[in-house]
C-alpha positions in Angstrom: 45.3 -86.8 147.4 43.4 -83.4 148.3 39.9 -83.3 146.7 38.4 -79.6 146.2 34.9 -79.5 146.1 32.9 -76.4 144.5 30.7 -74.6 146.7 26.8 -74.7 146.8 24.9 -72.8 144.2 21.6 -71.5 145.2 18.7 -73.5 144.1 17.5 -71.8 140.9 14.0 -73.4 141.0 15.0 -76.3 138.4 15.8 -79.1 140.6 19.4 -78.9 140.6 19.8 -78.4 144.5 18.0 -81.1 144.8 20.2 -83.5 142.6 23.4 -82.4 144.4 21.5 -83.6 147.6 20.8 -87.0 146.5 22.7 -90.2 147.8 25.2 -91.4 145.8 24.2 -95.0 144.1 26.3 -98.2 144.2 27.7 -97.4 140.7 28.9 -94.4 141.8 30.9 -95.8 144.7 32.6 -98.4 142.4 33.9 -95.7 139.9 35.1 -94.0 142.9 37.1 -97.1 144.2 38.6 -97.9 140.6 39.7 -94.4 140.3 41.5 -94.4 143.7 43.1 -97.7 142.5 44.2 -96.5 139.4 45.9 -93.6 141.0 47.6 -95.9 143.7 48.9 -98.1 141.0 50.2 -94.8 139.5 51.9 -93.6 142.7 53.3 -96.9 143.3 55.0 -97.3 140.0 56.4 -93.7 140.2 57.8 -94.3 143.7 59.3 -97.4 142.5 60.8 -95.6 139.7 62.5 -92.9 141.8 63.1 -94.9 144.9 65.8 -98.0 145.5 63.7 -100.8 146.6 65.0 -103.7 148.7 63.9 -106.2 146.3 66.1 -107.5 143.6 63.5 -106.5 140.8 63.8 -102.9 141.3 65.0 -101.3 138.1 67.5 -98.8 139.7 69.3 -101.5 141.4 71.6 -104.1 139.9 72.4 -107.2 140.9 76.3 -108.0 140.3 77.0 -111.0 138.4 79.5 -112.7 136.1 78.7 -112.4 132.3 80.7 -112.4 129.3 80.6 -109.4 127.0 82.5 -108.3 123.9 84.3 -104.8 123.8 84.2 -102.6 120.5 85.0 -99.5 119.9 82.3 -97.6 117.9 83.5 -94.9 115.4 82.2 -92.7 112.7 84.2 -92.1 109.6 83.9 -91.8 105.7 84.2 -94.3 103.3 86.9 -94.1 100.8 88.7 -96.0 98.2 91.3 -98.6 99.0 93.5 -97.3 96.2 92.8 -94.4 94.4 95.0 -92.0 92.0 95.6 -88.2 92.1 95.3 -86.1 89.1 97.6 -83.3 89.4 98.2 -80.2 87.3 101.6 -80.1 86.0 101.4 -76.9 84.3 104.0 -74.2 85.7 102.8 -71.1 87.3 99.2 -70.8 87.4 96.7 -71.9 84.5 92.9 -71.7 83.7 90.8 -74.5 83.2 88.7 -74.1 79.8 87.1 -77.9 79.8 86.5 -80.1 82.8 84.9 -83.6 82.3 81.9 -84.0 84.8 82.4 -85.5 88.1 81.0 -88.5 88.4 81.7 -89.9 85.1 83.5 -93.3 84.8 86.6 -92.8 82.8 89.0 -95.3 81.0 92.9 -94.5 80.8 93.6 -92.4 78.4 90.3 -90.1 78.4 90.7 -86.8 78.6 90.0 -85.4 81.8 90.9 -81.5 82.0 91.9 -79.1 79.0 93.7 -75.6 80.5 94.3 -72.7 78.3 97.9 -72.8 76.4 98.0 -69.7 74.4 100.9 -68.2 76.9 102.9 -71.4 76.6 102.6 -71.4 72.7 104.0 -68.2 72.7 106.8 -69.2 75.0 107.5 -72.1 72.8 107.8 -69.8 69.6 110.5 -67.5 71.9 112.7 -70.5 72.9 112.4 -71.8 69.4 114.5 -68.8 68.1 116.7 -68.9 70.9 117.5 -72.3 70.2 118.5 -71.3 66.8 120.5 -68.8 68.1 122.6 -71.1 70.6 123.0 -73.6 68.0 124.4 -71.1 65.5 126.8 -69.9 68.2 127.6 -73.6 69.4 128.6 -74.7 65.9 130.9 -71.4 65.9 132.5 -71.9 69.0 133.2 -75.6 68.2 134.9 -74.5 64.5 136.9 -72.2 66.8 137.9 -74.6 69.4 138.6 -77.3 66.7 140.7 -74.6 64.6 142.9 -73.5 67.8 143.6 -77.4 68.4 145.1 -77.6 65.0 147.0 -74.5 65.3 148.0 -75.3 68.5 149.8 -78.6 67.2 151.2 -76.5 64.5 153.4 -74.1 66.8 154.3 -76.9 68.9 155.5 -78.9 66.4 157.7 -75.9 64.7 159.1 -75.1 68.7 160.2 -79.0 68.9 161.8 -78.7 65.5 163.5 -75.5 66.5 164.9 -77.3 69.5 166.0 -80.1 67.6 167.6 -77.9 65.4 169.5 -76.1 67.9 170.5 -79.4 69.7 171.7 -80.6 66.5 173.6 -77.5 65.9 175.5 -77.7 69.0 176.2 -81.4 68.2 177.4 -80.3 64.8 179.8 -77.7 66.3 181.1 -79.9 69.1 181.9 -82.8 67.0 182.6 -81.1 63.3 183.2 -77.7 62.9 185.1 -77.1 66.1 187.5 -80.1 64.9 187.4 -78.8 61.3 188.5 -75.3 62.5 191.3 -76.8 64.8 192.6 -78.7 61.8 192.8 -75.7 59.4 194.3 -73.6 62.1 197.1 -76.3 62.6 197.3 -76.8 58.8 197.8 -73.1 58.1 200.7 -72.5 61.0 202.3 -75.6 59.5 202.0 -74.3 56.0 203.4 -71.0 57.1 206.5 -72.4 59.0 207.3 -74.5 55.6 206.9 -71.5 53.5 209.3 -69.8 55.7 211.7 -72.0 55.8 212.0 -72.1 52.1 212.0 -68.5 51.8 214.6 -68.3 54.2 216.5 -71.1 52.2 216.0 -68.9 48.9 217.1 -65.7 50.6 220.3 -67.4 51.9 221.3 -68.3 48.3 220.1 -65.3 46.8 222.6 -63.5 49.4 225.8 -65.7 48.6 224.9 -65.4 44.9 224.4 -61.7 45.0 227.6 -61.3 46.8 229.3 -63.2 44.2 227.8 -60.9 41.4 225.5 -63.7 39.7 222.1 -62.1 40.5 220.9 -58.8 40.3 220.3 -56.5 43.5 216.2 -56.7 42.5 216.4 -60.4 42.5 218.3 -60.2 45.8 215.3 -57.9 47.1 212.8 -60.1 46.1 213.9 -63.2 47.9 214.4 -60.9 50.9 210.9 -59.6 50.6 209.3 -63.3 50.3 211.2 -64.3 53.7 209.7 -61.0 55.3 206.1 -62.5 54.0 206.6 -65.9 55.1 207.5 -64.6 58.7 204.6 -62.6 59.0 202.2 -65.3 57.6 203.5 -67.7 59.9 202.8 -65.1 62.8 199.1 -64.5 61.5 198.8 -68.1 61.5 199.8 -68.9 64.8 197.7 -65.8 66.0 194.7 -67.2 64.2 195.4 -70.6 65.9 195.5 -68.7 69.3 192.2 -66.7 69.0 190.3 -70.0 67.6 191.4 -71.8 70.8 190.8 -69.0 73.1 188.0 -66.7 71.8 186.2 -68.5 68.6 185.4 -72.0 70.3 184.1 -70.6 73.7 182.0 -68.0 72.0 180.3 -70.4 69.4 179.9 -73.2 71.7 177.9 -70.8 74.6 176.1 -69.5 71.6 174.8 -72.8 70.5 174.1 -73.7 73.8 172.3 -70.9 74.2 170.1 -71.6 71.0 169.4 -75.1 72.7 168.5 -73.3 76.2 166.0 -71.0 74.1 164.6 -73.3 72.0 163.7 -75.2 74.7 162.0 -72.5 76.7 159.9 -71.5 73.4 158.9 -75.2 73.2 157.6 -74.7 76.6 156.2 -71.1 76.0 154.4 -72.6 73.0 152.9 -75.5 74.9 151.3 -73.2 77.7 150.3 -70.7 75.2 148.4 -73.4 73.3 147.0 -74.9 76.5 145.8 -71.3 77.6 144.3 -70.7 74.3 142.6 -74.2 74.2 141.3 -74.1 77.2 139.6 -70.5 76.4 138.2 -71.6 73.3 137.4 -75.1 75.3 135.3 -73.0 77.8 133.5 -70.7 75.1 132.5 -74.0 73.5 131.3 -75.5 76.6 129.6 -72.3 77.6 127.9 -72.4 74.3 127.2 -76.1 74.8 125.5 -75.5 77.8 123.8 -72.5 76.5 122.3 -74.8 73.7 121.5 -77.4 76.4 119.5 -74.9 78.6 117.6 -73.8 75.7 116.7 -76.8 74.4 115.6 -77.8 77.9 113.4 -74.6 78.0 111.8 -75.8 74.6 111.2 -79.3 75.8 109.8 -78.4 79.0 107.3 -75.5 77.3 106.4 -78.7 75.0 105.8 -80.8 77.9 103.6 -77.7 79.3 101.7 -77.5 76.2 101.1 -81.4 76.5 100.3 -81.1 80.3 97.8 -78.6 79.1 95.9 -82.1 78.4 95.5 -84.0 81.1 94.2 -87.5 80.5 93.2 -90.4 82.9 96.4 -92.4 84.1 94.1 -95.4 85.0 90.5 -96.0 84.8 88.2 -94.9 87.6 85.4 -92.6 88.7 86.1 -89.2 88.6 85.8 -87.3 91.7 87.0 -83.4 92.2 89.2 -82.6 94.5 88.2 -80.9 97.6 91.2 -79.3 99.5 90.5 -79.0 103.2 90.4 -75.3 104.6 90.3 -73.8 107.8 87.7 -71.4 107.3 85.7 -73.8 104.7 86.1 -75.4 101.5 89.4 -74.7 99.6 89.5 -73.4 95.8 86.7 -75.4 93.6 87.4 -77.2 90.7 85.5 -75.9 87.5 85.7 -74.2 84.3 87.3 -70.9 84.3 89.0 -71.5 87.7 92.9 -70.7 88.3 94.8 -73.6 89.6 98.6 -74.0 90.6 101.2 -76.1 89.9 101.1 -79.5 91.4 97.3 -78.8 92.4 95.3 -82.0 92.7 92.2 -81.3 90.5 90.8 -85.1 90.3 90.9 -88.2 92.5 90.4 -91.4 90.7 89.3 -94.3 93.1 89.3 -97.7 92.3 86.0 -98.8 93.6 86.4 -102.1 93.5 88.2 -102.1 97.1 86.8 -99.9 99.8 87.7 -98.7 102.9 86.7 -96.5 106.1 89.0 -93.6 107.2 88.2 -93.1 111.2 90.0 -91.1 113.6 90.7 -92.6 116.8 91.4 -90.8 120.0 94.8 -91.0 121.9 93.3 -92.9 125.0 92.1 -95.8 122.6 94.9 -95.5 120.0 97.1 -98.0 121.9 94.3 -100.6 121.8 94.1 -100.7 118.0 96.2 -103.1 116.0 96.5 -104.4 112.8 94.1 -107.1 111.7 91.5 -106.4 114.5 88.1 -107.3 113.0 85.2 -104.7 112.2 81.6 -104.2 111.1 80.6 -101.0 109.0 77.5 -100.0 108.4 77.1 -97.3 105.5 74.8 -94.6 105.0 72.1 -95.3 102.4 72.7 -99.1 103.0 70.0 -99.6 105.7 70.2 -103.3 107.2 73.4 -104.1 105.2 76.7 -104.9 107.6 80.1 -105.1 105.7 83.0 -106.8 107.4 86.3 -105.8 107.7 89.6 -105.1 109.4 92.0 -102.6 110.8 94.6 -101.9 107.7 96.8 -99.3 108.9 96.9 -97.2 111.8 98.9 -93.7 111.6 102.4 -93.5 113.6 101.8 -89.7 114.5 98.7 -87.9 115.6 96.5 -86.2 112.8 97.4 -82.2 113.2 94.6 -81.3 110.5 92.1 -80.1 113.1 94.8 -78.9 115.8 94.2 -75.4 115.1 90.6 -75.9 116.2 91.3 -77.8 119.3 95.2 -78.0 120.3 94.4 -80.5 123.0 92.9 -83.3 120.7 94.9 -85.9 119.3 93.6 -88.6 117.0 95.2 -91.2 115.0 93.9 -91.6 111.6 93.0 -95.5 111.2 91.8 -97.4 107.8 89.4 -100.3 108.1 89.5 -102.2 104.8 86.2 -103.8 103.7 86.8 -107.9 102.9 84.5 -108.1 100.2 85.3 -106.5 96.7 83.3 -105.1 94.1 80.3 -104.1 96.4 79.1 -101.0 94.1 80.0 -98.6 97.1 80.4 -94.8 96.1 83.2 -92.9 98.1 82.6 -89.9 100.2 79.6 -91.4 102.5 79.4 -91.4 106.0 80.3 -94.9 107.4 80.1 -96.2 111.2 82.6 -98.7 112.4 82.7 -100.9 115.1 86.0 -102.3 115.8 86.4 -105.4 118.0 88.9 -105.1 120.4 88.5 -108.1 122.4 86.1 -110.4 124.5 85.4 -110.4 128.1 84.5 -114.0 129.4 82.8 -114.9 132.6 83.7 -111.8 134.6 82.2 -109.3 137.3 80.7 -106.8 135.3 78.3 -103.6 136.3 76.4 -101.1 133.8 78.8 -98.1 132.9 76.3 -95.5 134.3 76.8 -97.3 137.8 80.5 -96.1 137.8 81.5 -92.6 138.9 84.7 -91.1 138.9 86.6 -88.7 141.3 90.5 -87.5 141.3 91.2 -90.4 139.0 89.5 -93.2 141.2 86.3 -94.9 140.4 83.7 -95.7 142.6 80.1 -97.7 142.7 77.4 -97.2 145.5 76.2 -100.4 147.1 72.8 -100.5 148.3 71.9 -100.1 151.5 68.6 -99.4 153.4 67.9 -95.7 152.8 70.5 -94.8 150.0 73.9 -96.5 149.1 77.3 -96.4 150.0 80.4 -95.4 147.9 82.8 -98.2 147.2 85.9 -97.6 145.4 86.4 -100.5 142.6 89.6 -101.3 139.8 88.2 -101.5 136.3 88.9 -103.4 133.5 87.9 -104.1 130.1 84.6 -101.8 129.2 82.1 -102.1 126.3 79.1 -99.8 125.7 77.0 -101.3 128.3 79.3 -103.0 130.9 83.0 -102.4 132.5 84.8 -105.3 134.0 85.4 -105.0 137.7 88.5 -106.4 138.9 88.5 -105.5 142.7 85.7 -103.9 144.8 82.4 -105.6 144.7 81.6 -109.5 144.8 79.1 -111.2 142.8 75.5 -110.9 144.3 76.1 -107.4 145.5 73.4 -104.6 144.7 74.6 -101.4 142.9 72.6 -98.5 142.3 72.1 -97.2 138.9 70.8 -93.8 139.6 72.6 -91.8 142.3 71.5 -88.6 143.8 74.1 -85.5 144.3 73.7 -85.9 147.8 75.0 -89.4 147.9 77.8 -88.3 145.3 79.2 -86.0 147.8 79.6 -89.2 150.2 82.4 -90.0 147.7 85.5 -89.5 150.0 88.4 -87.7 149.7 91.8 -89.4 150.0 91.9 -88.6 153.6 88.4 -89.7 154.3 87.9 -93.6 153.5 84.3 -94.6 153.4 82.2 -96.2 156.3 82.8 -100.1 156.3 85.1 -100.2 153.6 87.6 -102.6 152.8 91.4 -101.5 152.5 91.4 -102.5 148.7 88.4 -100.6 148.3 90.0 -96.9 149.4 93.7 -97.3 148.0 92.9 -95.6 144.5 90.7 -93.0 145.9 91.8 -89.5 145.2 90.5 -86.1 146.5 88.8 -84.4 143.7 85.6 -82.2 144.4 83.8 -83.0 141.2 82.4 -86.6 140.6 81.7 -87.5 137.1 79.9 -90.6 136.2 82.4 -92.7 134.1 80.1 -93.0 131.2 80.0 -89.2 131.0 83.7 -88.9 131.1 85.7 -88.3 127.4 87.6 -91.8 128.2 84.4 -93.5 128.5 84.0 -93.1 124.6 87.4 -93.7 123.8 87.0 -97.3 125.5 84.1 -97.9 123.4 81.7 -97.1 126.1 78.3 -95.6 125.1 77.3 -93.1 127.4 74.8 -95.3 129.1 74.9 -93.3 132.6 72.3 -90.9 130.6 68.7 -92.1 130.1 65.4 -90.2 129.6 63.7 -89.2 132.7 61.0 -91.4 133.8 62.3 -94.5 131.8 63.9 -97.2 134.5 66.5 -99.7 133.1 65.1 -103.2 133.1 65.7 -105.5 135.8 68.6 -107.9 135.7 67.6 -111.0 133.8 64.6 -109.6 132.5 66.3 -108.9 129.1 69.6 -110.1 129.4 70.8 -106.5 129.0 70.5 -104.8 132.6 71.9 -101.9 132.8 72.1 -101.4 129.0 71.1 -98.2 127.3 67.4 -97.9 126.7 66.0 -98.4 123.4 66.4 -95.4 121.0 69.2 -93.9 122.7 72.0 -92.6 120.6 75.3 -94.1 120.6 78.6 -92.6 122.2 80.4 -90.1 120.0 83.9 -90.8 119.2 86.3 -89.2 121.6 87.1 -86.0 121.6 83.4 -85.0 119.7 80.4 -84.1 121.2 77.8 -86.7 121.3 74.9 -86.0 119.1 71.4 -85.0 120.9 68.4 -87.3 120.3 65.2 -85.6 118.5 63.9 -82.3 120.1 67.3 -81.3 120.7 68.1 -82.5 124.3 70.3 -84.7 125.6 68.7 -87.5 128.0 70.0 -86.9 131.8 70.0 -89.7 134.3 67.5 -88.8 137.3 69.4 -89.0 140.7 67.9 -91.7 143.0 66.0 -90.9 146.1 64.5 -87.8 144.4 60.6 -87.3 144.6 
């Protein structure tokens, strides 16, 4: 320490110079010695704080020993109801809120929550009622036409069937009756003509003999002669009629009768097809009118339902919470009177506050360690000193993409922690801090997290040696906020540096340069990486439930091992680690504590 003495002043005659020349008294000597002792103690404490000492009580050196600790994952989230009912707008298109229940009200099932304007819907209802009346009239007309057509078709088909039956009857009648009768009549006519011819011939023969003997007159003779001529012609005529009957009349009449039957059958088929076509046409018209009526009635029913939906009532009891739709650039549409809302938009949430849960987001590095049923403790803002027990009840299958537009590389899984106790009187929406208990590590070699550094995917600690330290590669296991389990690389009793200077960090070797005096197991996982990062400052440290214990306020050394049972732990007042993917909160004053390198004066 350098002491600077002010120059002597000339004697002013007041005796001051004489006072300066007096010999120091004994009390002055003791005061000077006490000051030197205090300065020496302060200097010694400063040196002990910044220089690694050889004693085991050095606060910058940690002695490796076996210990048991819990692995917890701290996460910050939001308290929500375990079950809630979303109340949505069911009015088609866009509608305006004209009345809204105030937020925070406790409602019962059936209580009015929201009322929206319905003037336009009422106009649509009146219009649709007119359309329904017209559709009902058209439907009745089409139904009557359809029924008439069915009756007409049946009548036409019956007439055609009757005509066919008559034609068949006429054919049978001719073949089995008329034709036989005509044959008989023709045969009788021929036989009668032959009989009359014979009689006329006999009379003429007698008349000829009597005329020759003069017993009859010539006139009588000529009369009998003409009668014979007539009889001969009548016989010829009868035979010709019989021949015509067999040769022409029968064939012509038979063909006509058969043709009548065929035509009647075809006419019946035409009538049936025409009837089917007309019936299908009327049926289609009737079905169209029926569909139009159904559509009109459905529209009317829909608008009536829309009218009913303008008054939204509570489907279940609960606490009224206005729904805030998340938006990239701020809050979504505000729910208030006069606001326009769209169909299917959520307006109100009715949470059931009898059972509550905490929603947290777990970074993908730690998501695989979260299983259903893991116990957790929860602290809630506004309830100081109270710790609520719960358990993990849901882990999302896929990463949440809500904030992916802000950070595409951030992948977090939404996780639900349900509180064990019901009816706690809590309200949703407040901040909650949860600690998920991952596992317990028992009787394992462990070092403080701030003593571990990473390079190229490998982890290192600095073993204390005189004048500094040497990097030793280690294989790590489970990690808590304070300690990390060391599976390989150190032994019980090894002395590990807690604060390392940048010069010492540069001694961490690349893969081609193993550290001096390092065992093969200590260098096998070393990777070449130009940048060295303390494990406590790396993002995955937070995902493993590790607090950023490597950062501590300057000038505040850690407690020596065994002093408090928390060697290497975070100093009092240091903030907890932020969840993975989030920036840790800075302490009061706006500055984040930084670790002071060892060996720095």
